[in-house]
MIVEXNU-844726 format. One line per field, with one value per residue: x, y, z of N, C-alpha, C in turn; residue number from 1. Coordinates in steps of 0.2 Angstrom, whole numbers, plus 5000, padded with zeros to 4 digits. Layout:
<sites>
npx = X, ...;
npy = Y, ...;
npz = Z, ...;
capx = X, ...;
capy = Y, ...;
capz = Z, ...;
cpx = X, ...;
cpy = Y, ...;
cpz = Z, ...;
n = NUM, ...;
</sites>
This chain:
<sites>
npx = 4179, 4191, 4199, 4192, 4194, 4207, 4210, 4204, 4215, 4226, 4223, 4222, 4219, 4211, 4206, 4192, 4193, 4187, 4172, 4157, 4142, 4123, 4108, 4093, 4076, 4061, 4043, 4041, 4053, 4060, 4052, 4051, 4065, 4067, 4060, 4068, 4082, 4096, 4097, 4089, 4081, 4075, 4084, 4092, 4083, 4093, 4104, 4117, 4121, 4120, 4125, 4124, 4118, 4112, 4104, 4103, 4087, 4092, 4100, 4113, 4126, 4123, 4127, 4135, 4133, 4133, 4121, 4114, 4105, 4099, 4095, 4081, 4079, 4087, 4106, 4116, 4132, 4144, 4150, 4160, 4161, 4150, 4140, 4130, 4123, 4117, 4107, 4099, 4095, 4089, 4077, 4072, 4063, 4054, 4041, 4025, 4029, 4032, 4047, 4064, 4077, 4094, 4110, 4121, 4136, 4145, 4143, 4147, 4162, 4170, 4177, 4190, 4191, 4206, 4205, 4197, 4185, 4166, 4158, 4164, 4158, 4157, 4166, 4167, 4167, 4153, 4137, 4143, 4143, 4144, 4149, 4154, 4160, 4149, 4152, 4162, 4169, 4184, 4188, 4187, 4180, 4168, 4166, 4155, 4157, 4153, 4157, 4164, 4175, 4184, 4196, 4200, 4214, 4206, 4201, 4210, 4228, 4232, 4234, 4238, 4225, 4229, 4234, 4223, 4215, 4227, 4223, 4210, 4212, 4222, 4213, 4204, 4193, 4182, 4182, 4169, 4170, 4184, 4189, 4179, 4168, 4154, 4138, 4141, 4144, 4137, 4131, 4136, 4147, 4154, 4155, 4144, 4137, 4144, 4147, 4137, 4129, 4116, 4100, 4091, 4079, 4070, 4057, 4052, 4067, 4074, 4080, 4080, 4077, 4085, 4097, 4092, 4091, 4107, 4110, 4105, 4112, 4124, 4138, 4145, 4154, 4163, 4172, 4179, 4192, 4209, 4224, 4243, 4260, 4279, 4284, 4282, 4265, 4258, 4250, 4232, 4217, 4223, 4226, 4222, 4230, 4228, 4240, 4236, 4225, 4213, 4208, 4200, 4203, 4215, 4212, 4214, 4228, 4241, 4257, 4264, 4250, 4235, 4217, 4208, 4194, 4189, 4188, 4184, 4182, 4190, 4203, 4204, 4205, 4217, 4225, 4224, 4230, 4241, 4248, 4252, 4245, 4245, 4248, 4255, 4266, 4269, 4268, 4256, 4248, 4233, 4219, 4208, 4197, 4197, 4185, 4177, 4164, 4163, 4171, 4188, 4186, 4183, 4171, 4156, 4146, 4142, 4151;
npy = 4320, 4328, 4326, 4332, 4343, 4346, 4346, 4360, 4365, 4364, 4371, 4388, 4403, 4416, 4432, 4441, 4456, 4462, 4458, 4460, 4460, 4459, 4460, 4452, 4450, 4446, 4439, 4437, 4436, 4423, 4420, 4433, 4433, 4420, 4423, 4430, 4427, 4417, 4403, 4389, 4394, 4384, 4374, 4375, 4370, 4359, 4359, 4371, 4381, 4392, 4396, 4409, 4419, 4437, 4442, 4456, 4459, 4454, 4442, 4445, 4445, 4453, 4454, 4442, 4428, 4423, 4412, 4412, 4407, 4415, 4418, 4428, 4427, 4430, 4430, 4438, 4436, 4445, 4454, 4467, 4482, 4480, 4478, 4490, 4493, 4480, 4479, 4490, 4486, 4475, 4480, 4488, 4476, 4474, 4478, 4476, 4468, 4461, 4463, 4467, 4475, 4477, 4483, 4477, 4475, 4482, 4476, 4463, 4452, 4443, 4428, 4416, 4401, 4388, 4373, 4369, 4362, 4363, 4355, 4356, 4361, 4379, 4386, 4400, 4417, 4422, 4419, 4417, 4411, 4396, 4387, 4376, 4378, 4380, 4381, 4373, 4361, 4358, 4371, 4374, 4383, 4394, 4411, 4418, 4431, 4440, 4457, 4471, 4454, 4443, 4432, 4417, 4404, 4393, 4394, 4393, 4397, 4411, 4419, 4430, 4436, 4436, 4421, 4413, 4417, 4414, 4400, 4398, 4403, 4393, 4381, 4386, 4393, 4405, 4424, 4438, 4452, 4452, 4443, 4441, 4454, 4463, 4465, 4464, 4450, 4434, 4419, 4406, 4411, 4414, 4402, 4400, 4389, 4378, 4379, 4377, 4387, 4390, 4384, 4375, 4370, 4377, 4387, 4404, 4415, 4432, 4435, 4423, 4416, 4419, 4415, 4399, 4398, 4398, 4390, 4377, 4378, 4373, 4376, 4384, 4399, 4408, 4407, 4406, 4401, 4392, 4398, 4397, 4400, 4400, 4409, 4421, 4429, 4446, 4457, 4457, 4467, 4461, 4462, 4446, 4437, 4431, 4433, 4446, 4447, 4451, 4441, 4439, 4443, 4444, 4440, 4437, 4434, 4423, 4420, 4411, 4405, 4408, 4416, 4418, 4425, 4419, 4417, 4402, 4396, 4401, 4399, 4385, 4385, 4390, 4382, 4371, 4375, 4377, 4391, 4403, 4407, 4420, 4433, 4449, 4446, 4434, 4419, 4406, 4393, 4386, 4380, 4368, 4370, 4356, 4353, 4357, 4353, 4356, 4356, 4363, 4366, 4367, 4379, 4376, 4386, 4401, 4417;
npz = 4780, 4786, 4776, 4764, 4768, 4770, 4755, 4753, 4759, 4751, 4739, 4729, 4728, 4720, 4722, 4712, 4707, 4698, 4697, 4702, 4706, 4706, 4714, 4714, 4719, 4726, 4726, 4711, 4705, 4701, 4689, 4681, 4679, 4673, 4660, 4653, 4652, 4645, 4650, 4659, 4674, 4683, 4683, 4696, 4706, 4707, 4706, 4713, 4705, 4689, 4674, 4663, 4650, 4646, 4631, 4617, 4608, 4594, 4597, 4603, 4615, 4627, 4643, 4653, 4666, 4682, 4690, 4706, 4720, 4734, 4750, 4748, 4735, 4721, 4715, 4704, 4697, 4690, 4677, 4685, 4681, 4674, 4681, 4687, 4673, 4669, 4680, 4676, 4664, 4666, 4675, 4665, 4658, 4668, 4670, 4679, 4686, 4703, 4709, 4714, 4710, 4711, 4711, 4720, 4721, 4729, 4741, 4743, 4742, 4726, 4723, 4715, 4718, 4715, 4711, 4722, 4733, 4732, 4739, 4751, 4768, 4772, 4785, 4787, 4780, 4788, 4779, 4767, 4750, 4740, 4726, 4713, 4697, 4686, 4672, 4667, 4676, 4679, 4680, 4696, 4710, 4713, 4723, 4732, 4741, 4758, 4761, 4770, 4769, 4780, 4774, 4778, 4778, 4775, 4762, 4753, 4749, 4745, 4730, 4715, 4704, 4691, 4691, 4689, 4680, 4671, 4672, 4668, 4654, 4650, 4650, 4640, 4640, 4639, 4642, 4645, 4638, 4639, 4630, 4622, 4614, 4623, 4615, 4604, 4600, 4598, 4605, 4604, 4596, 4608, 4612, 4623, 4621, 4622, 4635, 4643, 4645, 4637, 4637, 4625, 4624, 4632, 4636, 4629, 4628, 4627, 4612, 4608, 4595, 4585, 4592, 4590, 4578, 4572, 4579, 4573, 4562, 4549, 4552, 4563, 4560, 4565, 4581, 4599, 4600, 4605, 4606, 4602, 4604, 4601, 4609, 4623, 4620, 4612, 4621, 4619, 4616, 4601, 4582, 4573, 4558, 4542, 4530, 4523, 4528, 4539, 4551, 4564, 4582, 4595, 4612, 4631, 4638, 4643, 4645, 4632, 4628, 4624, 4620, 4606, 4596, 4582, 4564, 4561, 4549, 4540, 4544, 4545, 4531, 4529, 4535, 4527, 4513, 4518, 4523, 4535, 4550, 4559, 4573, 4575, 4566, 4570, 4573, 4575, 4583, 4582, 4589, 4597, 4611, 4625, 4629, 4619, 4606, 4594, 4575, 4568, 4554, 4535, 4531, 4520, 4517, 4509, 4514;
capx = 4179, 4196, 4203, 4191, 4198, 4215, 4209, 4204, 4221, 4231, 4221, 4223, 4212, 4211, 4200, 4193, 4190, 4183, 4169, 4152, 4134, 4116, 4102, 4086, 4071, 4053, 4038, 4041, 4061, 4060, 4048, 4055, 4073, 4065, 4059, 4073, 4090, 4096, 4096, 4082, 4079, 4074, 4091, 4094, 4082, 4096, 4112, 4119, 4122, 4120, 4129, 4119, 4116, 4105, 4104, 4099, 4084, 4096, 4103, 4120, 4127, 4123, 4128, 4134, 4134, 4131, 4115, 4115, 4100, 4103, 4091, 4074, 4081, 4094, 4111, 4118, 4139, 4144, 4158, 4158, 4160, 4141, 4131, 4124, 4120, 4113, 4101, 4096, 4091, 4084, 4074, 4066, 4059, 4051, 4034, 4022, 4031, 4034, 4053, 4067, 4082, 4100, 4118, 4124, 4143, 4148, 4143, 4151, 4171, 4172, 4184, 4188, 4195, 4207, 4206, 4193, 4179, 4162, 4156, 4164, 4155, 4164, 4165, 4168, 4165, 4146, 4133, 4147, 4140, 4153, 4148, 4158, 4159, 4146, 4153, 4169, 4171, 4190, 4189, 4185, 4173, 4167, 4166, 4154, 4159, 4151, 4160, 4172, 4175, 4191, 4197, 4208, 4219, 4204, 4199, 4216, 4233, 4231, 4237, 4236, 4218, 4231, 4234, 4216, 4215, 4229, 4220, 4207, 4215, 4224, 4207, 4202, 4186, 4184, 4177, 4167, 4176, 4191, 4187, 4172, 4165, 4149, 4133, 4144, 4144, 4133, 4132, 4138, 4153, 4157, 4154, 4140, 4132, 4147, 4149, 4130, 4125, 4111, 4095, 4089, 4073, 4066, 4054, 4055, 4071, 4078, 4084, 4081, 4075, 4093, 4101, 4091, 4094, 4113, 4110, 4103, 4116, 4128, 4144, 4145, 4161, 4165, 4172, 4183, 4197, 4215, 4229, 4249, 4267, 4286, 4283, 4277, 4261, 4256, 4243, 4228, 4214, 4228, 4224, 4226, 4229, 4231, 4241, 4235, 4218, 4210, 4202, 4199, 4209, 4217, 4210, 4217, 4234, 4247, 4264, 4261, 4245, 4228, 4212, 4206, 4188, 4193, 4184, 4188, 4183, 4196, 4208, 4204, 4208, 4223, 4229, 4224, 4234, 4248, 4247, 4251, 4238, 4250, 4248, 4261, 4272, 4271, 4265, 4251, 4246, 4226, 4216, 4200, 4197, 4198, 4179, 4174, 4162, 4163, 4180, 4189, 4184, 4181, 4162, 4154, 4142, 4144, 4155;
capy = 4330, 4331, 4326, 4337, 4350, 4348, 4349, 4366, 4368, 4364, 4373, 4393, 4408, 4423, 4439, 4444, 4462, 4466, 4454, 4463, 4457, 4462, 4456, 4450, 4447, 4446, 4435, 4437, 4436, 4418, 4421, 4438, 4428, 4413, 4423, 4434, 4423, 4410, 4397, 4387, 4394, 4378, 4370, 4378, 4365, 4352, 4363, 4377, 4389, 4391, 4401, 4412, 4428, 4440, 4445, 4457, 4456, 4454, 4439, 4446, 4445, 4462, 4453, 4436, 4429, 4415, 4416, 4409, 4408, 4418, 4423, 4426, 4429, 4427, 4435, 4437, 4437, 4448, 4458, 4474, 4488, 4482, 4477, 4494, 4492, 4475, 4481, 4493, 4481, 4470, 4484, 4488, 4471, 4473, 4482, 4477, 4461, 4463, 4462, 4474, 4474, 4480, 4483, 4475, 4475, 4484, 4471, 4456, 4450, 4436, 4425, 4407, 4395, 4382, 4365, 4369, 4357, 4364, 4352, 4357, 4369, 4385, 4389, 4409, 4420, 4418, 4421, 4414, 4407, 4392, 4383, 4374, 4383, 4377, 4381, 4369, 4360, 4362, 4378, 4375, 4382, 4401, 4411, 4426, 4432, 4446, 4460, 4464, 4446, 4439, 4427, 4415, 4400, 4389, 4395, 4391, 4399, 4419, 4421, 4435, 4433, 4431, 4414, 4412, 4419, 4407, 4394, 4397, 4402, 4385, 4376, 4387, 4395, 4413, 4427, 4443, 4460, 4449, 4435, 4444, 4461, 4463, 4470, 4460, 4443, 4427, 4415, 4401, 4410, 4415, 4397, 4398, 4383, 4374, 4379, 4375, 4393, 4390, 4379, 4374, 4367, 4379, 4393, 4411, 4421, 4438, 4433, 4414, 4413, 4421, 4408, 4395, 4396, 4397, 4380, 4372, 4378, 4366, 4377, 4391, 4401, 4410, 4403, 4406, 4397, 4392, 4399, 4397, 4402, 4397, 4413, 4424, 4433, 4449, 4459, 4459, 4466, 4463, 4457, 4440, 4438, 4427, 4436, 4455, 4447, 4449, 4436, 4439, 4446, 4442, 4442, 4436, 4429, 4421, 4420, 4409, 4404, 4414, 4414, 4422, 4424, 4419, 4415, 4395, 4394, 4403, 4396, 4377, 4383, 4392, 4376, 4365, 4377, 4379, 4396, 4403, 4411, 4425, 4439, 4454, 4443, 4428, 4412, 4404, 4386, 4386, 4372, 4367, 4369, 4348, 4352, 4357, 4348, 4357, 4356, 4368, 4365, 4373, 4380, 4377, 4390, 4406, 4420;
capz = 4781, 4787, 4769, 4761, 4769, 4768, 4751, 4751, 4760, 4745, 4733, 4728, 4730, 4717, 4723, 4706, 4710, 4693, 4697, 4705, 4709, 4706, 4716, 4711, 4723, 4727, 4723, 4704, 4706, 4696, 4683, 4675, 4675, 4668, 4653, 4650, 4651, 4641, 4654, 4663, 4681, 4686, 4686, 4703, 4711, 4709, 4706, 4715, 4700, 4681, 4670, 4656, 4649, 4645, 4624, 4612, 4603, 4588, 4597, 4603, 4622, 4630, 4650, 4654, 4673, 4686, 4695, 4714, 4725, 4740, 4754, 4746, 4730, 4717, 4715, 4697, 4696, 4684, 4678, 4690, 4679, 4670, 4684, 4687, 4668, 4671, 4685, 4672, 4659, 4670, 4676, 4658, 4658, 4675, 4671, 4686, 4692, 4710, 4710, 4717, 4707, 4713, 4709, 4726, 4720, 4736, 4747, 4741, 4737, 4722, 4719, 4714, 4721, 4710, 4716, 4729, 4735, 4734, 4745, 4759, 4771, 4774, 4791, 4790, 4784, 4788, 4773, 4761, 4746, 4737, 4720, 4707, 4691, 4682, 4664, 4668, 4682, 4679, 4683, 4701, 4714, 4714, 4729, 4733, 4749, 4761, 4761, 4771, 4771, 4783, 4771, 4779, 4773, 4773, 4755, 4747, 4748, 4740, 4723, 4712, 4700, 4685, 4693, 4688, 4671, 4667, 4671, 4663, 4647, 4647, 4649, 4634, 4643, 4638, 4648, 4642, 4639, 4637, 4625, 4617, 4615, 4624, 4612, 4597, 4599, 4601, 4612, 4601, 4596, 4615, 4619, 4626, 4619, 4624, 4644, 4648, 4646, 4633, 4634, 4618, 4626, 4638, 4633, 4625, 4630, 4623, 4606, 4605, 4588, 4582, 4593, 4587, 4570, 4573, 4584, 4568, 4555, 4549, 4554, 4566, 4557, 4572, 4588, 4603, 4602, 4610, 4602, 4607, 4601, 4605, 4612, 4626, 4613, 4614, 4625, 4617, 4609, 4594, 4575, 4569, 4551, 4538, 4524, 4524, 4530, 4547, 4554, 4572, 4586, 4601, 4619, 4636, 4636, 4648, 4642, 4627, 4628, 4624, 4617, 4602, 4594, 4575, 4557, 4561, 4540, 4536, 4549, 4541, 4523, 4529, 4537, 4521, 4512, 4520, 4526, 4543, 4555, 4563, 4577, 4575, 4562, 4576, 4568, 4580, 4583, 4584, 4593, 4600, 4619, 4623, 4630, 4613, 4602, 4587, 4575, 4564, 4547, 4529, 4528, 4512, 4515, 4506, 4517;
cpx = 4184, 4198, 4200, 4194, 4202, 4216, 4211, 4211, 4226, 4229, 4223, 4217, 4214, 4205, 4200, 4189, 4186, 4176, 4164, 4145, 4127, 4112, 4095, 4082, 4065, 4049, 4041, 4050, 4063, 4057, 4050, 4063, 4072, 4061, 4063, 4080, 4089, 4097, 4091, 4085, 4079, 4080, 4094, 4090, 4087, 4101, 4114, 4119, 4121, 4123, 4122, 4119, 4110, 4107, 4100, 4095, 4087, 4099, 4110, 4121, 4127, 4128, 4130, 4135, 4132, 4125, 4114, 4108, 4102, 4097, 4084, 4073, 4086, 4099, 4114, 4125, 4142, 4149, 4155, 4157, 4152, 4137, 4126, 4119, 4115, 4108, 4097, 4091, 4086, 4076, 4068, 4061, 4052, 4043, 4032, 4023, 4034, 4041, 4056, 4073, 4089, 4106, 4121, 4132, 4147, 4147, 4145, 4159, 4168, 4176, 4184, 4194, 4198, 4210, 4202, 4187, 4172, 4158, 4157, 4161, 4159, 4159, 4164, 4170, 4155, 4142, 4138, 4144, 4148, 4147, 4153, 4156, 4155, 4145, 4157, 4167, 4179, 4193, 4188, 4178, 4173, 4164, 4161, 4152, 4156, 4155, 4159, 4173, 4184, 4192, 4203, 4210, 4213, 4202, 4204, 4223, 4234, 4237, 4235, 4230, 4224, 4232, 4229, 4216, 4220, 4227, 4215, 4208, 4218, 4219, 4204, 4194, 4187, 4179, 4175, 4169, 4183, 4192, 4184, 4169, 4158, 4142, 4137, 4144, 4138, 4134, 4136, 4147, 4157, 4159, 4150, 4136, 4136, 4150, 4142, 4128, 4118, 4106, 4093, 4083, 4069, 4062, 4055, 4061, 4073, 4080, 4086, 4080, 4082, 4097, 4100, 4092, 4101, 4116, 4110, 4106, 4120, 4137, 4143, 4153, 4166, 4167, 4177, 4186, 4204, 4220, 4237, 4254, 4271, 4288, 4279, 4273, 4260, 4251, 4237, 4222, 4221, 4225, 4225, 4227, 4231, 4234, 4240, 4227, 4216, 4206, 4200, 4205, 4209, 4214, 4214, 4225, 4239, 4252, 4263, 4256, 4241, 4223, 4208, 4199, 4192, 4186, 4187, 4187, 4189, 4203, 4210, 4206, 4213, 4227, 4229, 4228, 4240, 4251, 4248, 4246, 4246, 4246, 4254, 4267, 4273, 4267, 4261, 4248, 4238, 4223, 4209, 4199, 4196, 4191, 4175, 4172, 4163, 4174, 4181, 4188, 4182, 4173, 4162, 4148, 4146, 4145, 4150;
cpy = 4331, 4330, 4331, 4343, 4352, 4347, 4354, 4370, 4369, 4368, 4382, 4396, 4415, 4427, 4441, 4451, 4466, 4463, 4458, 4458, 4461, 4456, 4458, 4447, 4450, 4442, 4433, 4438, 4431, 4418, 4427, 4435, 4424, 4414, 4428, 4431, 4416, 4403, 4395, 4388, 4387, 4372, 4371, 4372, 4359, 4354, 4369, 4384, 4387, 4396, 4402, 4419, 4431, 4444, 4452, 4455, 4452, 4447, 4438, 4448, 4452, 4460, 4446, 4435, 4423, 4417, 4410, 4409, 4412, 4424, 4420, 4428, 4426, 4432, 4433, 4439, 4440, 4450, 4465, 4481, 4489, 4478, 4481, 4495, 4487, 4476, 4486, 4491, 4478, 4474, 4486, 4484, 4469, 4474, 4483, 4470, 4466, 4460, 4467, 4471, 4479, 4478, 4481, 4474, 4475, 4479, 4463, 4457, 4446, 4435, 4418, 4404, 4389, 4378, 4364, 4365, 4361, 4361, 4353, 4363, 4374, 4387, 4397, 4411, 4420, 4423, 4420, 4409, 4402, 4390, 4381, 4376, 4379, 4377, 4374, 4367, 4358, 4367, 4379, 4377, 4392, 4404, 4418, 4425, 4440, 4452, 4468, 4459, 4446, 4433, 4424, 4409, 4395, 4388, 4393, 4396, 4408, 4419, 4428, 4432, 4432, 4424, 4410, 4412, 4415, 4401, 4392, 4398, 4394, 4380, 4380, 4391, 4403, 4418, 4434, 4450, 4459, 4446, 4439, 4449, 4459, 4467, 4468, 4454, 4438, 4424, 4409, 4404, 4414, 4408, 4394, 4392, 4376, 4372, 4379, 4382, 4395, 4384, 4380, 4372, 4371, 4385, 4399, 4414, 4426, 4435, 4425, 4413, 4414, 4413, 4401, 4394, 4395, 4389, 4376, 4374, 4373, 4369, 4383, 4393, 4404, 4409, 4406, 4401, 4397, 4393, 4399, 4399, 4400, 4404, 4418, 4428, 4442, 4453, 4460, 4466, 4468, 4459, 4452, 4439, 4432, 4431, 4443, 4455, 4445, 4446, 4436, 4442, 4443, 4443, 4442, 4430, 4427, 4417, 4418, 4405, 4409, 4410, 4419, 4421, 4424, 4416, 4407, 4393, 4394, 4400, 4389, 4381, 4387, 4386, 4369, 4369, 4379, 4386, 4400, 4407, 4416, 4433, 4443, 4448, 4436, 4422, 4407, 4396, 4387, 4380, 4374, 4366, 4362, 4350, 4353, 4352, 4350, 4358, 4362, 4366, 4370, 4374, 4379, 4382, 4397, 4412, 4426;
cpz = 4779, 4780, 4766, 4762, 4769, 4761, 4748, 4754, 4755, 4741, 4735, 4728, 4727, 4719, 4715, 4708, 4704, 4690, 4701, 4706, 4708, 4709, 4714, 4715, 4723, 4724, 4714, 4701, 4698, 4688, 4680, 4674, 4672, 4662, 4649, 4647, 4646, 4645, 4658, 4670, 4685, 4687, 4692, 4708, 4712, 4707, 4709, 4710, 4693, 4679, 4664, 4655, 4646, 4635, 4622, 4608, 4596, 4591, 4601, 4613, 4624, 4639, 4649, 4662, 4676, 4691, 4700, 4717, 4732, 4742, 4750, 4740, 4725, 4718, 4709, 4698, 4691, 4685, 4680, 4687, 4673, 4673, 4685, 4681, 4666, 4675, 4680, 4669, 4660, 4672, 4671, 4656, 4665, 4675, 4678, 4688, 4698, 4711, 4711, 4715, 4707, 4710, 4717, 4724, 4727, 4740, 4746, 4738, 4733, 4722, 4718, 4716, 4717, 4713, 4722, 4727, 4736, 4739, 4751, 4763, 4773, 4779, 4793, 4782, 4783, 4781, 4767, 4756, 4741, 4730, 4715, 4700, 4686, 4674, 4663, 4675, 4684, 4682, 4691, 4706, 4713, 4720, 4729, 4742, 4752, 4762, 4767, 4773, 4775, 4778, 4773, 4773, 4772, 4768, 4751, 4750, 4743, 4736, 4719, 4706, 4692, 4685, 4690, 4684, 4666, 4667, 4668, 4656, 4645, 4647, 4642, 4635, 4643, 4643, 4644, 4644, 4639, 4631, 4618, 4618, 4614, 4620, 4603, 4596, 4600, 4601, 4608, 4599, 4602, 4618, 4624, 4629, 4621, 4631, 4647, 4649, 4642, 4634, 4628, 4619, 4630, 4633, 4630, 4631, 4626, 4618, 4604, 4600, 4583, 4585, 4592, 4581, 4570, 4575, 4577, 4558, 4556, 4551, 4557, 4564, 4559, 4577, 4593, 4603, 4605, 4604, 4606, 4601, 4604, 4608, 4615, 4619, 4619, 4617, 4620, 4618, 4604, 4587, 4573, 4563, 4548, 4531, 4527, 4526, 4538, 4548, 4560, 4576, 4594, 4606, 4625, 4634, 4644, 4646, 4636, 4625, 4627, 4619, 4611, 4598, 4587, 4570, 4557, 4554, 4539, 4541, 4545, 4533, 4524, 4532, 4531, 4515, 4511, 4521, 4532, 4545, 4560, 4566, 4577, 4571, 4566, 4573, 4574, 4578, 4586, 4584, 4596, 4608, 4619, 4626, 4625, 4609, 4594, 4583, 4571, 4557, 4542, 4530, 4520, 4510, 4512, 4513, 4519;
n = 1, 2, 3, 4, 5, 6, 7, 8, 9, 10, 11, 12, 13, 14, 15, 16, 17, 18, 19, 20, 21, 22, 23, 24, 25, 26, 27, 28, 29, 30, 31, 32, 33, 34, 35, 36, 37, 38, 39, 40, 41, 42, 43, 44, 45, 46, 47, 48, 49, 50, 51, 52, 53, 54, 55, 56, 57, 58, 59, 60, 61, 62, 63, 64, 65, 66, 67, 68, 69, 70, 71, 72, 73, 74, 75, 76, 77, 78, 79, 80, 81, 82, 83, 84, 85, 86, 87, 88, 89, 90, 91, 92, 93, 94, 95, 96, 97, 98, 99, 100, 101, 102, 103, 104, 105, 106, 107, 108, 109, 110, 111, 112, 113, 114, 115, 116, 117, 118, 119, 120, 121, 122, 123, 124, 125, 126, 127, 128, 129, 130, 131, 132, 133, 134, 135, 136, 137, 138, 139, 140, 141, 142, 143, 144, 145, 146, 147, 148, 149, 150, 151, 152, 153, 154, 155, 156, 157, 158, 159, 160, 161, 162, 163, 164, 165, 166, 167, 168, 169, 170, 171, 172, 173, 174, 175, 176, 177, 178, 179, 180, 181, 182, 183, 184, 185, 186, 187, 188, 189, 190, 191, 192, 193, 194, 195, 196, 197, 198, 199, 200, 201, 202, 203, 204, 205, 206, 207, 208, 209, 210, 211, 212, 213, 214, 215, 216, 217, 218, 219, 220, 221, 222, 223, 224, 225, 226, 227, 228, 229, 230, 231, 232, 233, 234, 235, 236, 237, 238, 239, 240, 241, 242, 243, 244, 245, 246, 247, 248, 249, 250, 251, 252, 253, 254, 255, 256, 257, 258, 259, 260, 261, 262, 263, 264, 265, 266, 267, 268, 269, 270, 271, 272, 273, 274, 275, 276, 277, 278, 279, 280, 281, 282, 283, 284, 285, 286, 287, 288, 289, 290, 291, 292, 293, 294, 295, 296, 297, 298, 299, 300, 301, 302, 303;
</sites>
């Protein structure tokens, strides 16, 4: 235990002020969420958290979030500016279900601990929830802390949120609102299929038919991928082009690294033909994140 606590002391903690939470409680909470979101609620029987999305009927991501058990119900950690809309959207599906849904962002502080160990008990503050990021273990530990929280060094040395995002960008993990547009992006394009955010074996969820069709396509032509250059990248969103043709937009950046949602079949054609992919006339190197199972290749489907 002492060695594990030393590992926590050597970690770094970023407070994510742009993250909030929605509370879903009541006897029908699990059933309601289970019929709506892209992942299996049953995973929480063996894991502390799941990553999931709530889609439009057309299969596009309206919200993405982490789901954890909390008291007699669940907390959905999500983008703070969208927490109220998420609560309203869930309430649209409530009908006669015995469920209470509230935006409780003001009750919690959300943080990310880089290099943290979720198996180490949190001594303080009382009521803290810690879980390994279910998208990718290398991202570290997420913390949901009661507000106001006295956050001591046991959670790691305090660093700006930009340090966490640089770590996330280096790993190639996108974030909604920064690397893809809510309401205009399919789960496969935002890598939810690569980051354990979609179950392809569960029962129905909103938008499931569209997601299933994309899963069985030969090629998903748009993906969030890693980009880099020899100098610092401009702040996104900025068009990325091949010649005069726009193939996507730059999202999050950290120095010379960034993430971009691109037509990867067009990137493959450019690589084949020796044409540069550029942002603001700056040549880019485009690569697939190490965790991903897809490849940048030419699509033989019609555009």
